[in-house]
N, C-alpha and C positions, 0 to 999 in steps of 0.2 A: 717686707724687709729682705734684703739680699743676704744670703748666707754663703760661706765658702768653707768646704770641708776637703781634707786631703786623706788619701790612703795609699798604702803600698801593697803590691802583690809580689811575692818572691817565688820564682819559678826556676827549677833546676833543669838544665838542658843537657843533651848529649853532644855529639860532634857531627859536623856536616850541616845539612839544612834541616833543622827541626822546624816544623810548622805545627803550632799548638793552639788549641781552642781555649781562649780566655773567657768566652761569653758567660759560662755559669758563674765563675768567680767574680767577674765584674758586676754581673746582675745582682749577685748576693750583696756586694758592697753597696750598690746603689739603693737596694731595698733597706739595708741596715741604716743608712744615713738619712733615709726618709725625706727625699726631695720630691716635691709635687711637680716642679718644672725647672728647667735650667739647661746647662751645658756641661757635659762630661768631657774632660780632656785627659787623654792617656799619653804618657811619655816614657820611653825606655832610654835609660842612660847607657852609653856605650856606642862604639862606632862599627859594630859588626852584627847588629840586630835591628829589626824594624817592626812596625805594627801596621796592619791593614785589616780590611774586611774581605771575606770571601765565603762562598758556600762551603762549609767544612764537611766534605764527603771525599772518600778515598780517590775517586776519579779526578775531581777537580784539583785536589791536593797534589796528586801525581802529575797532572798536567802543568800546574804551577811550578813544581820542582823541576820538571823537564824544560819548561820555558826559560826559567832562570839559568839553567845550565847552558842552554843555547845562547842566551843573551850575554851572560858573563861566565864563560867556562872556567871551571876550577883548575884546569890543567894548563892554562896559559902562563907565560912568564910575566909576572907583575913587578914593577919597579919597587913596590913596597917589600916584596919578598927578597929582592936583592939586597935591600938595605937592612932588613930586620931578620931575615932567614927564618920566619915563622910560618910561611906557607899559607897565610890567610889573606893575601892581597885581594883575592876575589870576594871575600866576605865583606870587606870594607866598601868595595864598589857596589855590590848588591844592596847593602844597607843604605848607601847614599841614594840609590835610585828609588827605593821604596819609602824611605823617611822614618823618623823615630817617633812621630806623634800622630794622634787621631782625635777628632772631636765628634761627639755624638749627642744630639739633642735628647733631652728628657721631657716627656709630656705625660701628664697624668701619672707620674711616678714610674714610668716605663721608658726604657731605652727605645729610641725610634729606629730600630733595626728592621730591615725587611724580613720577610718570612724565611728566606734561605740565606740570610746574611749573618755571619758570625764574626766576632773579633778574634784576630789571630796574631800571635807572636811568631816572627820568623827569626830564628837564630842561625846565622850563617857561619859562625866561627868553626874552626876545625878542631876544637877541644871542648870538653864539657865546661859549662859556665853556670853560675848562679846569677840569674837576672832579676833586677828589681824594676817593676813597672810602677810608675808613680801616677796616681789618679788625682784629679782635682775636679770637684763639682762646684759650680757657681750657679745659684738659683734660689728658688723659693721653696720653703718648707710649709707643710699644712699649718693653718692657724690654730692656735690652742684655744679651745672653747668654742 
């Protein structure tokens, strides 16, 4: 029988480009919900944050942060900033390029992440935020008995 369960993770961020490892919190939720197999979908509401996977170690995180600054510089003139005067036009563009959702298979009760692959939240906004990551698992739970 197919089951669907939902959960939320609330994360407080700072300003700039926060890159935070969500893997332990997501793994804990998956274990608590007790799915044998299925598909986890994660989604972040908001237009200045994104989700992806990466090896979560300082060198790669610094490389990613630098690459994002080269691709979508924070100090350019953005039309959004001219209209709203909030200085976060770059954060909307970065989030649009990286996307707000992520899907990960679950097999044998485990997320099918690679050895060096972690789930990360990227918050690009220029002010602290409280972010809610919504998770949904569709799949099969172990049979009773």
